[in-house]
N, CA, C and O atoms as a Maestro MAE file, in Angstrom:
{
 s_m_m2io_version
 :::
 2.0.0
}

f_m_ct {
 s_m_title
 :::
 protein
 m_atom[316] {
  # First column is atom index #
  i_m_mmod_type
  r_m_x_coord
  r_m_y_coord
  r_m_z_coord
  i_m_residue_number
  s_m_chain_name
  s_m_pdb_residue_name
  s_m_pdb_atom_name
  i_m_atomic_number
  :::
  1 25 0.842 -1.168 0.000 1 A "UNK " " N  " 7
  2 3 0.000 0.000 0.000 1 A "UNK " " CA " 6
  3 2 0.895 1.241 0.000 1 A "UNK " " C  " 6
  4 15 1.924 1.269 0.675 1 A "UNK " " O  " 8
  5 25 0.507 2.245 -0.742 2 A "UNK " " N  " 7
  6 3 1.335 3.441 -0.842 2 A "UNK " " CA " 6
  7 2 0.510 4.679 -0.508 2 A "UNK " " C  " 6
  8 15 -0.648 4.805 -0.908 2 A "UNK " " O  " 8
  9 25 1.139 5.593 0.237 3 A "UNK " " N  " 7
  10 3 0.516 6.850 0.628 3 A "UNK " " CA " 6
  11 2 1.445 7.989 0.243 3 A "UNK " " C  " 6
  12 15 2.604 7.763 -0.108 3 A "UNK " " O  " 8
  13 25 0.941 9.198 0.309 4 A "UNK " " N  " 7
  14 3 1.805 10.359 0.108 4 A "UNK " " CA " 6
  15 2 1.589 11.325 1.263 4 A "UNK " " C  " 6
  16 15 0.531 11.336 1.891 4 A "UNK " " O  " 8
  17 25 2.614 12.141 1.536 5 A "UNK " " N  " 7
  18 3 2.543 13.085 2.636 5 A "UNK " " CA " 6
  19 2 3.135 14.411 2.184 5 A "UNK " " C  " 6
  20 15 4.184 14.446 1.540 5 A "UNK " " O  " 8
  21 25 2.469 15.481 2.521 6 A "UNK " " N  " 7
  22 3 2.947 16.829 2.215 6 A "UNK " " CA " 6
  23 2 3.210 17.552 3.530 6 A "UNK " " C  " 6
  24 15 2.344 17.582 4.405 6 A "UNK " " O  " 8
  25 25 4.392 18.133 3.674 7 A "UNK " " N  " 7
  26 3 4.722 18.894 4.874 7 A "UNK " " CA " 6
  27 2 4.197 20.312 4.687 7 A "UNK " " C  " 6
  28 15 4.409 20.926 3.641 7 A "UNK " " O  " 8
  29 25 3.511 20.828 5.707 8 A "UNK " " N  " 7
  30 3 2.923 22.164 5.628 8 A "UNK " " CA " 6
  31 2 3.992 23.246 5.622 8 A "UNK " " C  " 6
  32 15 3.933 24.163 4.804 8 A "UNK " " O  " 8
  33 25 4.958 23.157 6.509 9 A "UNK " " N  " 7
  34 3 6.021 24.146 6.597 9 A "UNK " " CA " 6
  35 2 7.273 23.480 7.100 9 A "UNK " " C  " 6
  36 15 7.217 22.448 7.768 9 A "UNK " " O  " 8
  37 25 8.391 24.065 6.783 10 A "UNK " " N  " 7
  38 3 9.642 23.463 7.210 10 A "UNK " " CA " 6
  39 2 10.637 24.558 7.550 10 A "UNK " " C  " 6
  40 15 10.820 25.510 6.792 10 A "UNK " " O  " 8
  41 25 11.278 24.405 8.708 11 A "UNK " " N  " 7
  42 3 12.296 25.372 9.105 11 A "UNK " " CA " 6
  43 2 13.585 25.149 8.319 11 A "UNK " " C  " 6
  44 15 14.339 26.090 8.073 11 A "UNK " " O  " 8
  45 25 13.833 23.898 7.926 12 A "UNK " " N  " 7
  46 3 15.035 23.565 7.172 12 A "UNK " " CA " 6
  47 2 14.792 23.868 5.698 12 A "UNK " " C  " 6
  48 15 13.833 23.367 5.110 12 A "UNK " " O  " 8
  49 25 15.637 24.668 5.112 13 A "UNK " " N  " 7
  50 3 15.445 25.112 3.731 13 A "UNK " " CA " 6
  51 2 15.528 23.954 2.750 13 A "UNK " " C  " 6
  52 15 14.696 23.857 1.848 13 A "UNK " " O  " 8
  53 25 16.522 23.064 2.906 14 A "UNK " " N  " 7
  54 3 16.740 21.995 1.937 14 A "UNK " " CA " 6
  55 2 15.911 20.746 2.198 14 A "UNK " " C  " 6
  56 15 16.067 19.754 1.487 14 A "UNK " " O  " 8
  57 25 15.044 20.767 3.185 15 A "UNK " " N  " 7
  58 3 14.254 19.580 3.510 15 A "UNK " " CA " 6
  59 2 13.098 19.436 2.533 15 A "UNK " " C  " 6
  60 15 12.340 20.382 2.319 15 A "UNK " " O  " 8
  61 25 12.959 18.248 1.938 16 A "UNK " " N  " 7
  62 3 11.841 18.043 1.004 16 A "UNK " " CA " 6
  63 2 10.505 18.201 1.713 16 A "UNK " " C  " 6
  64 15 10.392 17.955 2.914 16 A "UNK " " O  " 8
  65 25 9.499 18.613 0.959 17 A "UNK " " N  " 7
  66 3 8.187 18.848 1.545 17 A "UNK " " CA " 6
  67 2 7.162 17.811 1.086 17 A "UNK " " C  " 6
  68 15 6.050 17.773 1.612 17 A "UNK " " O  " 8
  69 25 7.519 16.972 0.116 18 A "UNK " " N  " 7
  70 3 6.610 15.969 -0.426 18 A "UNK " " CA " 6
  71 2 7.280 14.599 -0.366 18 A "UNK " " C  " 6
  72 15 8.412 14.437 -0.822 18 A "UNK " " O  " 8
  73 25 6.578 13.611 0.197 19 A "UNK " " N  " 7
  74 3 7.150 12.277 0.399 19 A "UNK " " CA " 6
  75 2 6.188 11.196 -0.060 19 A "UNK " " C  " 6
  76 15 4.971 11.375 -0.022 19 A "UNK " " O  " 8
  77 25 6.741 10.079 -0.494 20 A "UNK " " N  " 7
  78 3 5.972 8.865 -0.757 20 A "UNK " " CA " 6
  79 2 6.186 7.943 0.433 20 A "UNK " " C  " 6
  80 15 7.316 7.758 0.886 20 A "UNK " " O  " 8
  81 25 5.102 7.362 0.942 21 A "UNK " " N  " 7
  82 3 5.166 6.451 2.083 21 A "UNK " " CA " 6
  83 2 4.706 5.069 1.628 21 A "UNK " " C  " 6
  84 15 3.573 4.905 1.176 21 A "UNK " " O  " 8
  85 25 5.583 4.081 1.747 22 A "UNK " " N  " 7
  86 3 5.239 2.713 1.411 22 A "UNK " " CA " 6
  87 2 4.989 1.952 2.702 22 A "UNK " " C  " 6
  88 15 5.860 1.890 3.570 22 A "UNK " " O  " 8
  89 25 3.800 1.375 2.831 23 A "UNK " " N  " 7
  90 3 3.433 0.694 4.066 23 A "UNK " " CA " 6
  91 2 3.685 -0.809 3.942 23 A "UNK " " C  " 6
  92 15 3.393 -1.426 2.918 23 A "UNK " " O  " 8
  93 25 4.240 -1.381 5.024 24 A "UNK " " N  " 7
  94 3 4.496 -2.809 5.078 24 A "UNK " " CA " 6
  95 2 3.859 -3.389 6.332 24 A "UNK " " C  " 6
  96 15 3.890 -2.770 7.395 24 A "UNK " " O  " 8
  97 25 3.284 -4.577 6.206 25 A "UNK " " N  " 7
  98 3 2.752 -5.283 7.361 25 A "UNK " " CA " 6
  99 2 3.644 -6.460 7.727 25 A "UNK " " C  " 6
  100 15 3.602 -6.940 8.860 25 A "UNK " " O  " 8
  101 25 4.445 -6.928 6.784 26 A "UNK " " N  " 7
  102 3 5.321 -8.073 7.017 26 A "UNK " " CA " 6
  103 2 6.707 -7.584 7.402 26 A "UNK " " C  " 6
  104 15 7.530 -7.304 6.530 26 A "UNK " " O  " 8
  105 25 6.972 -7.480 8.694 27 A "UNK " " N  " 7
  106 3 8.263 -7.051 9.193 27 A "UNK " " CA " 6
  107 2 8.436 -7.594 10.600 27 A "UNK " " C  " 6
  108 15 7.486 -8.110 11.188 27 A "UNK " " O  " 8
  109 25 9.625 -7.484 11.135 28 A "UNK " " N  " 7
  110 3 9.909 -7.961 12.485 28 A "UNK " " CA " 6
  111 2 9.090 -7.137 13.477 28 A "UNK " " C  " 6
  112 15 9.073 -5.908 13.407 28 A "UNK " " O  " 8
  113 25 8.421 -7.814 14.388 29 A "UNK " " N  " 7
  114 3 7.566 -7.132 15.362 29 A "UNK " " CA " 6
  115 2 8.389 -6.211 16.259 29 A "UNK " " C  " 6
  116 15 9.483 -6.564 16.701 29 A "UNK " " O  " 8
  117 25 7.848 -5.036 16.514 30 A "UNK " " N  " 7
  118 3 8.511 -4.050 17.357 30 A "UNK " " CA " 6
  119 2 7.541 -3.574 18.424 30 A "UNK " " C  " 6
  120 15 6.330 -3.537 18.204 30 A "UNK " " O  " 8
  121 25 8.080 -3.212 19.578 31 A "UNK " " N  " 7
  122 3 7.268 -2.696 20.669 31 A "UNK " " CA " 6
  123 2 7.643 -1.270 20.993 31 A "UNK " " C  " 6
  124 15 8.740 -0.816 20.668 31 A "UNK " " O  " 8
  125 25 6.729 -0.565 21.634 32 A "UNK " " N  " 7
  126 3 6.953 0.804 22.077 32 A "UNK " " CA " 6
  127 2 7.075 0.775 23.598 32 A "UNK " " C  " 6
  128 15 6.186 0.279 24.290 32 A "UNK " " O  " 8
  129 25 8.172 1.306 24.106 33 A "UNK " " N  " 7
  130 3 8.421 1.290 25.544 33 A "UNK " " CA " 6
  131 2 8.615 2.712 26.062 33 A "UNK " " C  " 6
  132 15 8.979 3.618 25.313 33 A "UNK " " O  " 8
  133 25 8.365 2.886 27.354 34 A "UNK " " N  " 7
  134 3 8.621 4.171 27.994 34 A "UNK " " CA " 6
  135 2 9.278 3.912 29.338 34 A "UNK " " C  " 6
  136 15 9.201 2.817 29.895 34 A "UNK " " O  " 8
  137 25 9.924 4.953 29.841 35 A "UNK " " N  " 7
  138 3 10.575 4.848 31.150 35 A "UNK " " CA " 6
  139 2 10.078 5.988 32.023 35 A "UNK " " C  " 6
  140 15 10.089 7.149 31.615 35 A "UNK " " O  " 8
  141 25 9.643 5.645 33.229 36 A "UNK " " N  " 7
  142 3 9.142 6.663 34.155 36 A "UNK " " CA " 6
  143 2 10.307 7.360 34.841 36 A "UNK " " C  " 6
  144 15 11.456 6.932 34.736 36 A "UNK " " O  " 8
  145 25 9.994 8.430 35.536 37 A "UNK " " N  " 7
  146 3 11.038 9.175 36.256 37 A "UNK " " CA " 6
  147 2 11.642 8.337 37.381 37 A "UNK " " C  " 6
  148 15 12.737 8.644 37.853 37 A "UNK " " O  " 8
  149 25 10.944 7.279 37.819 38 A "UNK " " N  " 7
  150 3 11.476 6.383 38.846 38 A "UNK " " CA " 6
  151 2 12.332 5.265 38.242 38 A "UNK " " C  " 6
  152 15 12.872 4.437 38.975 38 A "UNK " " O  " 8
  153 25 12.460 5.236 36.919 39 A "UNK " " N  " 7
  154 3 13.282 4.232 36.256 39 A "UNK " " CA " 6
  155 2 12.534 2.976 35.852 39 A "UNK " " C  " 6
  156 15 13.149 2.009 35.403 39 A "UNK " " O  " 8
  157 25 11.236 2.972 36.002 40 A "UNK " " N  " 7
  158 3 10.433 1.809 35.613 40 A "UNK " " CA " 6
  159 2 10.189 1.832 34.113 40 A "UNK " " C  " 6
  160 15 9.936 2.883 33.523 40 A "UNK " " O  " 8
  161 25 10.271 0.648 33.505 41 A "UNK " " N  " 7
  162 3 10.018 0.515 32.072 41 A "UNK " " CA " 6
  163 2 8.624 -0.079 31.889 41 A "UNK " " C  " 6
  164 15 8.245 -1.019 32.587 41 A "UNK " " O  " 8
  165 25 7.873 0.473 30.956 42 A "UNK " " N  " 7
  166 3 6.520 -0.013 30.683 42 A "UNK " " CA " 6
  167 2 6.343 -0.202 29.183 42 A "UNK " " C  " 6
  168 15 6.908 0.542 28.381 42 A "UNK " " O  " 8
  169 25 5.558 -1.202 28.815 43 A "UNK " " N  " 7
  170 3 5.207 -1.421 27.416 43 A "UNK " " CA " 6
  171 2 4.021 -0.526 27.084 43 A "UNK " " C  " 6
  172 15 2.984 -0.578 27.745 43 A "UNK " " O  " 8
  173 25 4.186 0.290 26.056 44 A "UNK " " N  " 7
  174 3 3.125 1.226 25.667 44 A "UNK " " CA " 6
  175 2 2.273 0.680 24.526 44 A "UNK " " C  " 6
  176 15 1.090 1.005 24.429 44 A "UNK " " O  " 8
  177 25 2.856 -0.137 23.670 45 A "UNK " " N  " 7
  178 3 2.104 -0.656 22.526 45 A "UNK " " CA " 6
  179 2 3.003 -1.408 21.580 45 A "UNK " " C  " 6
  180 15 4.153 -1.710 21.899 45 A "UNK " " O  " 8
  181 25 2.466 -1.710 20.406 46 A "UNK " " N  " 7
  182 3 3.254 -2.407 19.395 46 A "UNK " " CA " 6
  183 2 3.079 -1.727 18.044 46 A "UNK " " C  " 6
  184 15 2.082 -1.049 17.796 46 A "UNK " " O  " 8
  185 25 4.057 -1.920 17.185 47 A "UNK " " N  " 7
  186 3 4.035 -1.347 15.837 47 A "UNK " " CA " 6
  187 2 3.374 -2.361 14.917 47 A "UNK " " C  " 6
  188 15 3.844 -3.492 14.789 47 A "UNK " " O  " 8
  189 25 2.295 -1.958 14.285 48 A "UNK " " N  " 7
  190 3 1.574 -2.870 13.397 48 A "UNK " " CA " 6
  191 2 1.832 -2.574 11.921 48 A "UNK " " C  " 6
  192 15 1.714 -3.463 11.076 48 A "UNK " " O  " 8
  193 25 2.181 -1.333 11.614 49 A "UNK " " N  " 7
  194 3 2.457 -0.953 10.230 49 A "UNK " " CA " 6
  195 2 3.771 -0.191 10.170 49 A "UNK " " C  " 6
  196 15 4.009 0.720 10.962 49 A "UNK " " O  " 8
  197 25 4.607 -0.567 9.239 50 A "UNK " " N  " 7
  198 3 5.894 0.112 9.055 50 A "UNK " " CA " 6
  199 2 5.819 0.905 7.752 50 A "UNK " " C  " 6
  200 15 5.352 0.404 6.729 50 A "UNK " " O  " 8
  201 25 6.286 2.149 7.809 51 A "UNK " " N  " 7
  202 3 6.312 2.996 6.619 51 A "UNK " " CA " 6
  203 2 7.754 3.311 6.240 51 A "UNK " " C  " 6
  204 15 8.543 3.743 7.081 51 A "UNK " " O  " 8
  205 25 8.094 3.095 4.975 52 A "UNK " " N  " 7
  206 3 9.358 3.579 4.436 52 A "UNK " " CA " 6
  207 2 9.051 4.908 3.769 52 A "UNK " " C  " 6
  208 15 8.169 5.001 2.915 52 A "UNK " " O  " 8
  209 25 9.787 5.930 4.167 53 A "UNK " " N  " 7
  210 3 9.528 7.288 3.706 53 A "UNK " " CA " 6
  211 2 10.596 7.696 2.701 53 A "UNK " " C  " 6
  212 15 11.790 7.590 2.984 53 A "UNK " " O  " 8
  213 25 10.175 8.162 1.529 54 A "UNK " " N  " 7
  214 3 11.118 8.561 0.488 54 A "UNK " " CA " 6
  215 2 10.631 9.857 -0.156 54 A "UNK " " C  " 6
  216 15 9.453 9.977 -0.494 54 A "UNK " " O  " 8
  217 25 11.524 10.822 -0.327 55 A "UNK " " N  " 7
  218 3 11.114 12.067 -0.986 55 A "UNK " " CA " 6
  219 2 10.670 11.793 -2.420 55 A "UNK " " C  " 6
  220 15 11.211 10.911 -3.087 55 A "UNK " " O  " 8
  221 25 9.689 12.550 -2.884 56 A "UNK " " N  " 7
  222 3 9.272 12.411 -4.282 56 A "UNK " " CA " 6
  223 2 10.417 12.816 -5.199 56 A "UNK " " C  " 6
  224 15 11.294 13.585 -4.804 56 A "UNK " " O  " 8
  225 25 10.408 12.302 -6.411 57 A "UNK " " N  " 7
  226 3 11.517 12.502 -7.354 57 A "UNK " " CA " 6
  227 2 11.882 13.971 -7.571 57 A "UNK " " C  " 6
  228 15 13.058 14.293 -7.743 57 A "UNK " " O  " 8
  229 25 10.895 14.858 -7.564 58 A "UNK " " N  " 7
  230 3 11.195 16.265 -7.824 58 A "UNK " " CA " 6
  231 2 12.030 16.882 -6.702 58 A "UNK " " C  " 6
  232 15 12.677 17.910 -6.903 58 A "UNK " " O  " 8
  233 25 12.017 16.255 -5.513 59 A "UNK " " N  " 7
  234 3 12.772 16.774 -4.382 59 A "UNK " " CA " 6
  235 2 14.059 15.999 -4.124 59 A "UNK " " C  " 6
  236 15 14.758 16.275 -3.149 59 A "UNK " " O  " 8
  237 25 14.379 15.043 -4.973 60 A "UNK " " N  " 7
  238 3 15.502 14.152 -4.711 60 A "UNK " " CA " 6
  239 2 16.832 14.910 -4.614 60 A "UNK " " C  " 6
  240 15 17.654 14.600 -3.752 60 A "UNK " " O  " 8
  241 25 17.047 15.880 -5.472 61 A "UNK " " N  " 7
  242 3 18.307 16.633 -5.423 61 A "UNK " " CA " 6
  243 2 18.414 17.429 -4.129 61 A "UNK " " C  " 6
  244 15 19.491 17.491 -3.535 61 A "UNK " " O  " 8
  245 25 17.326 18.035 -3.682 62 A "UNK " " N  " 7
  246 3 17.314 18.756 -2.400 62 A "UNK " " CA " 6
  247 2 17.633 17.804 -1.251 62 A "UNK " " C  " 6
  248 15 18.399 18.136 -0.346 62 A "UNK " " O  " 8
  249 25 17.034 16.623 -1.304 63 A "UNK " " N  " 7
  250 3 17.227 15.634 -0.245 63 A "UNK " " CA " 6
  251 2 18.682 15.157 -0.198 63 A "UNK " " C  " 6
  252 15 19.264 15.026 0.879 63 A "UNK " " O  " 8
  253 25 19.257 14.902 -1.361 64 A "UNK " " N  " 7
  254 3 20.678 14.492 -1.418 64 A "UNK " " CA " 6
  255 2 21.577 15.575 -0.828 64 A "UNK " " C  " 6
  256 15 22.508 15.273 -0.082 64 A "UNK " " O  " 8
  257 25 21.305 16.807 -1.154 65 A "UNK " " N  " 7
  258 3 22.098 17.929 -0.648 65 A "UNK " " CA " 6
  259 2 21.991 18.017 0.875 65 A "UNK " " C  " 6
  260 15 22.994 18.220 1.560 65 A "UNK " " O  " 8
  261 25 20.769 17.863 1.404 66 A "UNK " " N  " 7
  262 3 20.559 17.920 2.847 66 A "UNK " " CA " 6
  263 2 21.302 16.776 3.554 66 A "UNK " " C  " 6
  264 15 21.936 16.996 4.586 66 A "UNK " " O  " 8
  265 25 21.227 15.565 3.003 67 A "UNK " " N  " 7
  266 3 21.924 14.419 3.602 67 A "UNK " " CA " 6
  267 2 23.437 14.610 3.557 67 A "UNK " " C  " 6
  268 15 24.139 14.264 4.507 67 A "UNK " " O  " 8
  269 25 23.934 15.156 2.462 68 A "UNK " " N  " 7
  270 3 25.372 15.409 2.327 68 A "UNK " " CA " 6
  271 2 25.838 16.426 3.369 68 A "UNK " " C  " 6
  272 15 26.872 16.237 4.010 68 A "UNK " " O  " 8
  273 25 25.069 17.505 3.533 69 A "UNK " " N  " 7
  274 3 25.414 18.529 4.533 69 A "UNK " " CA " 6
  275 2 25.380 17.946 5.944 69 A "UNK " " C  " 6
  276 15 26.253 18.240 6.761 69 A "UNK " " O  " 8
  277 25 24.388 17.131 6.225 70 A "UNK " " N  " 7
  278 3 24.261 16.519 7.549 70 A "UNK " " CA " 6
  279 2 25.436 15.581 7.827 70 A "UNK " " C  " 6
  280 15 25.960 15.548 8.940 70 A "UNK " " O  " 8
  281 25 25.844 14.823 6.814 71 A "UNK " " N  " 7
  282 3 26.996 13.930 6.965 71 A "UNK " " CA " 6
  283 2 28.265 14.723 7.213 71 A "UNK " " C  " 6
  284 15 29.069 14.367 8.074 71 A "UNK " " O  " 8
  285 25 28.445 15.798 6.457 72 A "UNK " " N  " 7
  286 3 29.646 16.633 6.658 72 A "UNK " " CA " 6
  287 2 29.679 17.245 8.049 72 A "UNK " " C  " 6
  288 15 30.734 17.298 8.681 72 A "UNK " " O  " 8
  289 25 28.520 17.712 8.532 73 A "UNK " " N  " 7
  290 3 28.457 18.299 9.883 73 A "UNK " " CA " 6
  291 2 28.765 17.259 10.953 73 A "UNK " " C  " 6
  292 15 29.373 17.583 11.974 73 A "UNK " " O  " 8
  293 25 28.355 16.020 10.733 74 A "UNK " " N  " 7
  294 3 28.589 14.978 11.741 74 A "UNK " " CA " 6
  295 2 30.055 14.614 11.847 74 A "UNK " " C  " 6
  296 15 30.474 14.066 12.866 74 A "UNK " " O  " 8
  297 25 30.843 14.900 10.832 75 A "UNK " " N  " 7
  298 3 32.264 14.559 10.848 75 A "UNK " " CA " 6
  299 2 33.130 15.626 11.511 75 A "UNK " " C  " 6
  300 15 34.313 15.394 11.759 75 A "UNK " " O  " 8
  301 25 32.558 16.787 11.798 76 A "UNK " " N  " 7
  302 3 33.310 17.865 12.424 76 A "UNK " " CA " 6
  303 2 33.415 17.594 13.915 76 A "UNK " " C  " 6
  304 15 32.405 17.371 14.582 76 A "UNK " " O  " 8
  305 25 34.637 17.613 14.441 77 A "UNK " " N  " 7
  306 3 34.848 17.384 15.861 77 A "UNK " " CA " 6
  307 2 34.505 18.653 16.621 77 A "UNK " " C  " 6
  308 15 34.950 19.743 16.261 77 A "UNK " " O  " 8
  309 25 33.711 18.506 17.676 78 A "UNK " " N  " 7
  310 3 33.289 19.648 18.474 78 A "UNK " " CA " 6
  311 2 34.303 20.036 19.530 78 A "UNK " " C  " 6
  312 15 34.234 21.140 20.071 78 A "UNK " " O  " 8
  313 25 35.231 19.164 19.833 79 A "UNK " " N  " 7
  314 3 36.212 19.444 20.899 79 A "UNK " " CA " 6
  315 2 37.551 19.763 20.340 79 A "UNK " " C  " 6
  316 15 38.489 20.022 21.093 79 A "UNK " " O  " 8
  :::
 }
 m_bond[315] {
  # First column is bond index #
  i_m_from
  i_m_to
  i_m_order
  :::
  1 1 2 1
  2 2 3 1
  3 3 4 2
  4 3 5 1
  5 5 6 1
  6 6 7 1
  7 7 8 2
  8 7 9 1
  9 9 10 1
  10 10 11 1
  11 11 12 2
  12 11 13 1
  13 13 14 1
  14 14 15 1
  15 15 16 2
  16 15 17 1
  17 17 18 1
  18 18 19 1
  19 19 20 2
  20 19 21 1
  21 21 22 1
  22 22 23 1
  23 23 24 2
  24 23 25 1
  25 25 26 1
  26 26 27 1
  27 27 28 2
  28 27 29 1
  29 29 30 1
  30 30 31 1
  31 31 32 2
  32 31 33 1
  33 33 34 1
  34 34 35 1
  35 35 36 2
  36 35 37 1
  37 37 38 1
  38 38 39 1
  39 39 40 2
  40 39 41 1
  41 41 42 1
  42 42 43 1
  43 43 44 2
  44 43 45 1
  45 45 46 1
  46 46 47 1
  47 47 48 2
  48 47 49 1
  49 49 50 1
  50 50 51 1
  51 51 52 2
  52 51 53 1
  53 53 54 1
  54 54 55 1
  55 55 56 2
  56 55 57 1
  57 57 58 1
  58 58 59 1
  59 59 60 2
  60 59 61 1
  61 61 62 1
  62 62 63 1
  63 63 64 2
  64 63 65 1
  65 65 66 1
  66 66 67 1
  67 67 68 2
  68 67 69 1
  69 69 70 1
  70 70 71 1
  71 71 72 2
  72 71 73 1
  73 73 74 1
  74 74 75 1
  75 75 76 2
  76 75 77 1
  77 77 78 1
  78 78 79 1
  79 79 80 2
  80 79 81 1
  81 81 82 1
  82 82 83 1
  83 83 84 2
  84 83 85 1
  85 85 86 1
  86 86 87 1
  87 87 88 2
  88 87 89 1
  89 89 90 1
  90 90 91 1
  91 91 92 2
  92 91 93 1
  93 93 94 1
  94 94 95 1
  95 95 96 2
  96 95 97 1
  97 97 98 1
  98 98 99 1
  99 99 100 2
  100 99 101 1
  101 101 102 1
  102 102 103 1
  103 103 104 2
  104 103 105 1
  105 105 106 1
  106 106 107 1
  107 107 108 2
  108 107 109 1
  109 109 110 1
  110 110 111 1
  111 111 112 2
  112 111 113 1
  113 113 114 1
  114 114 115 1
  115 115 116 2
  116 115 117 1
  117 117 118 1
  118 118 119 1
  119 119 120 2
  120 119 121 1
  121 121 122 1
  122 122 123 1
  123 123 124 2
  124 123 125 1
  125 125 126 1
  126 126 127 1
  127 127 128 2
  128 127 129 1
  129 129 130 1
  130 130 131 1
  131 131 132 2
  132 131 133 1
  133 133 134 1
  134 134 135 1
  135 135 136 2
  136 135 137 1
  137 137 138 1
  138 138 139 1
  139 139 140 2
  140 139 141 1
  141 141 142 1
  142 142 143 1
  143 143 144 2
  144 143 145 1
  145 145 146 1
  146 146 147 1
  147 147 148 2
  148 147 149 1
  149 149 150 1
  150 150 151 1
  151 151 152 2
  152 151 153 1
  153 153 154 1
  154 154 155 1
  155 155 156 2
  156 155 157 1
  157 157 158 1
  158 158 159 1
  159 159 160 2
  160 159 161 1
  161 161 162 1
  162 162 163 1
  163 163 164 2
  164 163 165 1
  165 165 166 1
  166 166 167 1
  167 167 168 2
  168 167 169 1
  169 169 170 1
  170 170 171 1
  171 171 172 2
  172 171 173 1
  173 173 174 1
  174 174 175 1
  175 175 176 2
  176 175 177 1
  177 177 178 1
  178 178 179 1
  179 179 180 2
  180 179 181 1
  181 181 182 1
  182 182 183 1
  183 183 184 2
  184 183 185 1
  185 185 186 1
  186 186 187 1
  187 187 188 2
  188 187 189 1
  189 189 190 1
  190 190 191 1
  191 191 192 2
  192 191 193 1
  193 193 194 1
  194 194 195 1
  195 195 196 2
  196 195 197 1
  197 197 198 1
  198 198 199 1
  199 199 200 2
  200 199 201 1
  201 201 202 1
  202 202 203 1
  203 203 204 2
  204 203 205 1
  205 205 206 1
  206 206 207 1
  207 207 208 2
  208 207 209 1
  209 209 210 1
  210 210 211 1
  211 211 212 2
  212 211 213 1
  213 213 214 1
  214 214 215 1
  215 215 216 2
  216 215 217 1
  217 217 218 1
  218 218 219 1
  219 219 220 2
  220 219 221 1
  221 221 222 1
  222 222 223 1
  223 223 224 2
  224 223 225 1
  225 225 226 1
  226 226 227 1
  227 227 228 2
  228 227 229 1
  229 229 230 1
  230 230 231 1
  231 231 232 2
  232 231 233 1
  233 233 234 1
  234 234 235 1
  235 235 236 2
  236 235 237 1
  237 237 238 1
  238 238 239 1
  239 239 240 2
  240 239 241 1
  241 241 242 1
  242 242 243 1
  243 243 244 2
  244 243 245 1
  245 245 246 1
  246 246 247 1
  247 247 248 2
  248 247 249 1
  249 249 250 1
  250 250 251 1
  251 251 252 2
  252 251 253 1
  253 253 254 1
  254 254 255 1
  255 255 256 2
  256 255 257 1
  257 257 258 1
  258 258 259 1
  259 259 260 2
  260 259 261 1
  261 261 262 1
  262 262 263 1
  263 263 264 2
  264 263 265 1
  265 265 266 1
  266 266 267 1
  267 267 268 2
  268 267 269 1
  269 269 270 1
  270 270 271 1
  271 271 272 2
  272 271 273 1
  273 273 274 1
  274 274 275 1
  275 275 276 2
  276 275 277 1
  277 277 278 1
  278 278 279 1
  279 279 280 2
  280 279 281 1
  281 281 282 1
  282 282 283 1
  283 283 284 2
  284 283 285 1
  285 285 286 1
  286 286 287 1
  287 287 288 2
  288 287 289 1
  289 289 290 1
  290 290 291 1
  291 291 292 2
  292 291 293 1
  293 293 294 1
  294 294 295 1
  295 295 296 2
  296 295 297 1
  297 297 298 1
  298 298 299 1
  299 299 300 2
  300 299 301 1
  301 301 302 1
  302 302 303 1
  303 303 304 2
  304 303 305 1
  305 305 306 1
  306 306 307 1
  307 307 308 2
  308 307 309 1
  309 309 310 1
  310 310 311 1
  311 311 312 2
  312 311 313 1
  313 313 314 1
  314 314 315 1
  315 315 316 2
  :::
 }
}
């Protein structure tokens, strides 16, 4: 099953605003957990549908540029 998503606004200039979402039901089961301020872990739910998110073709160059910039920033040592 395939869906599409449009972002209303974006603070990041190079971030794509239109995406294709491919839904999958056949995947490894995943759970949602939370931790309280006392350190207790609780099960909140389970993931029943997985979506792979991909920018639409018209935004692919913007998306590549954003990923490249993010990768370059991650390689800069802060100390």
